TORBA-976497 format. One line per 3 residues: number of its first residue (from 1); their letters; for each residue x, y, z of C-alpha. Coordinates in Angstrom, 3 decimals. Layout:
N
NUM = a = X:Y:Z  ... $
This chain:
361
1 = xxx = 100.251:107.033:104.715  96.915:105.725:105.838  96.458:102.127:106.832 $
4 = xxx = 93.358:100.259:105.803  92.503:96.914:107.283  89.938:95.280:105.060 $
7 = xxx = 88.397:91.942:105.942  86.450:90.556:103.019  83.998:87.812:103.986 $
10 = xxx = 82.424:85.357:101.580  79.315:87.069:100.277  76.993:84.109:99.995 $
13 = xxx = 75.949:81.973:102.955  75.887:78.898:100.739  79.610:79.360:99.995 $
16 = xxx = 80.405:78.959:103.668  78.169:75.920:103.823  80.014:74.420:100.876 $
19 = xxx = 83.283:74.816:102.743  82.062:72.592:105.549  81.248:69.672:103.316 $
22 = xxx = 83.834:69.662:100.541  87.104:71.140:99.399  87.509:73.051:96.149 $
25 = xxx = 89.100:71.151:93.272  92.613:71.994:92.070  92.702:74.378:89.096 $
28 = xxx = 93.115:72.874:85.637  96.679:71.829:84.980  97.677:71.729:88.650 $
31 = xxx = 98.955:68.451:90.179  96.411:66.311:92.005  98.479:66.718:95.163 $
34 = xxx = 97.415:70.386:95.195  94.168:69.200:96.776  96.083:68.734:100.017 $
37 = xxx = 97.136:72.401:100.009  93.521:73.444:99.423  92.263:71.228:102.239 $
40 = xxx = 94.932:72.523:104.641  94.166:76.138:103.673  90.464:75.684:104.334 $
43 = xxx = 91.303:74.285:107.750  93.463:77.350:108.409  90.439:79.439:107.473 $
46 = xxx = 92.114:82.788:106.788  95.251:84.583:105.742  96.797:87.954:106.485 $
49 = xxx = 98.223:90.009:103.609  100.420:93.094:104.033  100.598:95.072:100.796 $
52 = xxx = 101.410:98.454:99.316  98.613:98.137:96.745  95.442:99.972:97.761 $
55 = xxx = 92.702:97.685:99.021  90.233:99.133:96.525  92.492:98.025:93.667 $
58 = xxx = 92.382:94.355:94.676  88.809:94.090:96.000  87.598:92.141:92.958 $
61 = xxx = 90.637:89.846:93.109  89.959:89.018:96.746  86.227:88.459:96.168 $
64 = xxx = 86.929:85.939:93.408  89.624:84.218:95.454  87.251:83.758:98.384 $
67 = xxx = 84.567:82.447:96.036  87.041:79.980:94.504  88.151:78.720:97.937 $
70 = xxx = 85.134:78.865:100.263  86.015:79.151:103.908  89.322:81.006:103.350 $
73 = xxx = 88.962:84.637:104.439  91.440:87.350:103.424  92.518:90.017:105.917 $
76 = xxx = 94.150:92.686:103.778  96.153:95.593:105.224  97.467:98.214:102.840 $
79 = xxx = 100.383:100.300:104.110  103.362:102.105:102.677  106.521:100.092:102.072 $
82 = xxx = 108.398:101.404:105.109  105.483:100.590:107.417  105.270:97.074:106.026 $
85 = xxx = 108.985:96.480:106.493  109.015:97.793:110.073  105.846:95.962:111.070 $
88 = xxx = 107.072:92.683:109.632  110.468:92.911:111.348  108.711:93.695:114.658 $
91 = xxx = 106.499:90.627:114.275  109.509:88.430:113.616  111.240:89.817:116.711 $
94 = xxx = 108.136:89.123:118.802  108.289:85.463:117.755  104.537:84.968:117.614 $
97 = xxx = 104.081:84.509:113.881  103.879:86.987:111.019  101.659:88.001:108.146 $
100 = xxx = 101.058:85.157:105.712  101.938:87.035:102.532  103.984:90.226:102.087 $
103 = xxx = 103.426:92.023:98.770  105.231:95.270:98.070  106.401:97.543:95.266 $
106 = xxx = 109.582:98.318:97.249  111.504:95.704:95.304  114.816:96.216:97.101 $
109 = xxx = 113.286:95.912:100.587  111.460:92.752:99.561  114.644:91.213:98.214 $
112 = xxx = 116.463:92.146:101.430  113.872:90.319:103.535  114.119:87.283:101.277 $
115 = xxx = 117.923:87.383:101.293  117.949:87.636:105.094  116.089:84.335:105.358 $
118 = xxx = 112.559:85.538:106.137  110.880:83.826:103.164  110.002:80.191:102.643 $
121 = xxx = 110.527:78.411:99.344  107.458:77.456:97.353  107.471:76.209:93.762 $
124 = xxx = 104.238:77.667:92.456  102.480:75.608:89.765  102.292:78.906:87.861 $
127 = xxx = 106.087:79.307:87.742  106.432:77.827:84.212  104.152:80.618:82.956 $
130 = xxx = 106.348:83.417:84.313  109.396:85.107:82.792  112.725:84.052:84.239 $
133 = xxx = 113.438:87.515:85.667  110.288:87.468:87.837  111.196:84.589:90.179 $
136 = xxx = 114.067:84.330:92.642  114.933:81.105:94.507  111.244:80.021:94.479 $
139 = xxx = 110.862:82.561:97.283  110.248:85.936:95.653  107.647:86.286:92.902 $
142 = xxx = 107.094:89.352:90.740  103.322:89.695:90.360  103.132:92.602:87.908 $
145 = xxx = 105.187:94.161:85.103  104.414:97.866:85.312  106.217:100.275:82.991 $
148 = xxx = 107.616:103.594:84.157  106.405:106.351:81.871  106.781:109.991:80.966 $
151 = xxx = 103.406:111.599:81.684  102.421:115.025:80.409  99.551:117.487:80.313 $
154 = xxx = 98.039:117.399:76.808  96.125:120.637:77.320  99.153:122.755:78.150 $
157 = xxx = 102.259:121.101:76.750  102.939:122.047:73.102  102.446:118.928:70.919 $
160 = xxx = 105.780:119.495:69.181  107.539:119.319:72.572  106.349:115.805:73.491 $
163 = xxx = 109.504:113.654:73.821  109.732:110.043:72.681  113.097:109.210:74.235 $
166 = xxx = 115.232:110.410:77.118  117.527:112.110:74.620  114.495:114.013:73.281 $
169 = xxx = 113.588:115.064:76.818  117.139:116.164:77.599  117.266:118.302:74.447 $
172 = xxx = 113.857:119.816:75.170  114.759:120.825:78.725  118.064:122.351:77.656 $
175 = xxx = 116.603:124.359:74.780  113.400:125.496:76.550  114.762:125.742:80.076 $
178 = xxx = 112.839:128.882:80.988  109.514:127.616:79.625  109.719:124.431:81.738 $
181 = xxx = 111.112:126.047:84.869  109.191:124.601:87.839  107.031:122.570:85.440 $
184 = xxx = 108.921:119.248:85.578  108.433:116.712:88.372  109.750:113.323:89.431 $
187 = xxx = 110.313:111.221:92.545  112.830:112.435:95.115  115.534:109.744:95.408 $
190 = xxx = 116.691:111.162:98.751  113.297:110.680:100.433  111.568:108.066:98.272 $
193 = xxx = 112.730:104.452:98.183  111.099:103.791:94.822  112.464:107.090:93.536 $
196 = xxx = 115.998:105.987:94.356  115.342:102.559:92.848  114.017:103.960:89.574 $
199 = xxx = 116.694:106.559:88.882  119.544:104.267:89.969  118.238:101.566:87.629 $
202 = xxx = 118.129:104.132:84.822  121.784:104.933:85.455  122.710:101.234:85.440 $
205 = xxx = 121.149:100.861:81.997  122.582:104.084:80.594  125.156:106.466:82.054 $
208 = xxx = 123.597:109.119:79.798  120.880:109.335:82.453  123.131:111.772:84.304 $
211 = xxx = 122.913:114.131:81.302  119.141:114.033:81.603  119.403:114.744:85.333 $
214 = xxx = 121.569:117.784:84.513  118.967:119.012:82.031  116.182:118.527:84.564 $
217 = xxx = 118.218:120.343:87.221  118.353:123.382:84.970  114.544:123.682:85.120 $
220 = xxx = 114.335:123.734:88.935  112.347:120.452:89.075  109.810:119.610:91.778 $
223 = xxx = 110.562:116.348:93.581  107.983:114.194:95.376  107.560:111.123:97.536 $
226 = xxx = 103.901:110.696:96.578  102.663:109.481:93.208  99.231:110.925:93.902 $
229 = xxx = 100.578:114.407:94.614  102.544:114.449:91.364  99.507:113.267:89.427 $
232 = xxx = 97.230:115.951:90.877  99.664:118.744:90.108  100.185:117.427:86.602 $
235 = xxx = 96.508:117.323:85.639  95.883:120.679:87.340  98.501:122.288:85.097 $
238 = xxx = 100.936:123.215:87.857  103.360:120.809:86.165  103.596:119.957:82.490 $
241 = xxx = 105.610:116.750:82.657  106.479:113.972:85.122  109.453:111.669:84.567 $
244 = xxx = 109.491:108.004:85.694  105.874:107.886:86.860  104.513:104.397:87.665 $
247 = xxx = 102.478:103.610:84.571  99.574:101.793:86.226  98.586:104.932:88.159 $
250 = xxx = 98.831:107.091:85.053  96.745:104.677:82.977  94.036:104.583:85.647 $
253 = xxx = 93.880:108.365:85.810  93.863:108.701:82.025  90.534:106.844:81.884 $
256 = xxx = 88.970:109.666:83.884  91.058:112.518:82.509  91.897:112.275:78.784 $
259 = xxx = 94.087:115.380:79.076  96.765:113.142:80.598  99.287:111.958:78.023 $
262 = xxx = 101.487:108.884:78.504  104.759:107.963:76.782  106.652:104.678:76.981 $
265 = xxx = 110.219:105.926:76.344  111.351:104.364:73.070  115.038:104.106:74.052 $
268 = xxx = 114.077:101.778:76.909  111.073:101.435:79.167  112.010:100.429:82.699 $
271 = xxx = 109.506:97.987:84.202  108.925:97.438:87.906  107.158:94.605:89.704 $
274 = xxx = 105.297:94.211:92.979  107.092:91.339:94.711  105.308:88.822:96.938 $
277 = xxx = 106.741:86.242:99.316  105.447:83.846:101.971  107.224:84.432:105.296 $
280 = xxx = 108.958:81.554:107.043  106.836:82.142:110.155  103.521:82.629:108.341 $
283 = xxx = 100.610:81.527:110.522  98.596:80.284:107.545  101.136:79.205:104.909 $
286 = xxx = 98.796:77.009:102.881  96.252:79.779:102.474  99.123:82.054:101.410 $
289 = xxx = 100.135:79.541:98.729  96.601:79.534:97.360  96.497:83.326:97.227 $
292 = xxx = 99.932:83.622:95.610  98.958:81.086:92.954  95.643:82.840:92.343 $
295 = xxx = 97.402:86.175:91.804  99.710:84.496:89.277  96.933:82.577:87.519 $
298 = xxx = 95.429:83.772:84.246  92.284:84.868:86.055  94.154:86.674:88.833 $
301 = xxx = 96.431:88.441:86.364  93.423:89.480:84.285  91.742:90.975:87.352 $
304 = xxx = 94.882:92.967:88.184  95.068:94.094:84.561  91.545:95.485:84.872 $
307 = xxx = 93.050:97.924:87.392  95.856:98.699:84.923  98.465:96.685:86.800 $
310 = xxx = 100.107:95.098:83.767  100.479:91.330:84.201  103.804:89.627:84.562 $
313 = xxx = 102.498:86.752:82.417  102.866:87.117:78.671  100.301:84.480:77.615 $
316 = xxx = 97.098:86.429:78.236  96.630:87.816:74.734  94.736:91.106:74.466 $
319 = xxx = 94.225:92.441:77.991  93.238:96.032:77.345  96.258:97.519:79.135 $
322 = xxx = 98.585:99.538:76.884  102.093:98.138:76.999  105.370:99.113:75.347 $
325 = xxx = 106.823:96.926:72.581  108.617:93.939:74.071  111.953:94.933:72.549 $
328 = xxx = 112.129:98.200:74.503  111.163:96.731:77.895  113.908:96.584:80.529 $
331 = xxx = 112.545:94.768:83.595  113.995:95.338:87.041  114.966:91.765:87.869 $
334 = xxx = 113.780:90.117:91.062  117.068:89.122:92.624  120.137:89.930:94.729 $
337 = xxx = 121.397:92.750:92.490  118.727:94.922:94.117  120.621:94.681:97.402 $
340 = xxx = 123.143:97.150:96.007  120.484:99.839:96.460  120.582:99.223:100.218 $
343 = xxx = 124.357:99.286:100.583  124.998:102.527:102.448  128.266:103.392:100.695 $
346 = xxx = 126.734:102.773:97.273  123.664:104.805:98.165  125.645:107.696:99.617 $
349 = xxx = 127.938:107.816:96.596  124.968:107.902:94.235  123.103:110.576:96.198 $
352 = xxx = 126.251:112.680:96.469  126.408:112.863:92.689  122.650:113.510:92.499 $
355 = xxx = 122.880:116.414:94.965  125.913:117.861:93.211  123.970:117.990:89.941 $
358 = xxx = 120.486:118.905:91.195  121.346:121.149:94.147  124.870:122.233:93.310 $
361 = x = 126.135:120.747:96.593 $
């Protein structure tokens, strides 16, 4: 996975000049005391963000943040989740300060870092606007609510085959096993952290998931660690269907390629979130608070929605991002239950059953 270090500077000279003479005002509805956080952040002058989200996807968000808080510069490094975890732990061990904000889609790894005492508590003024499942101990904040979807190739998959539920998909793969042989793809839970998270969460919601896994196994499925690789092979026609694809990526690609079909499973639509926290040893904690609050604000959430990262807030009205009906959404909660994914005995037991079904081992 490439690493991009992107330093976005304030575009207008006058913005920097404004920073020298005055501090930005607190957003509407924030306490007056928030002015002290703004002033302290502008004295800090910058913040370092480690994230799994591509820099290009948040460029507009960062530009508007820097315009809203002149003098605060964002240093944004996008990396994969394992790189972020290892780099952060190494910084803690070195004892010379860490990144100021860690933002990752690896929900279980984020919760582990928070649980191990690496996050500081901060009661964001935006907390009352967030669903209860998205905040843990005022330390971990879910920033998005991105559905996992069934994606398919409209050009090549027979319209009558398109499933609406997991039961539909199971039946399809059992009855047309030869037609879909080698044409079904998903994440590899043995090599992909998010892949393990997604399928294990499916099983927690419904034990019938194992029946679907059996049906998929009968088609000799292709398993991936990369969302991009699955997407390319789906639109090229090498695959006809992808199960549990992160919806934001599919929605972005669909804008360019209308042959990509997207289904929010009607039985339940699992929803993931990119979790952010402010490390205990952050060098610029006040600037990190500003950035966290901006991401959770109506404006910040709207900017993320423009890149098809569905907002965690539910008070934005029409945002232009397709979302499943609220009654079928099953969010992956931000909290300690995610630690079970990292328990070695639990993981090994789960993967043993997976391998027995998929590989016959």
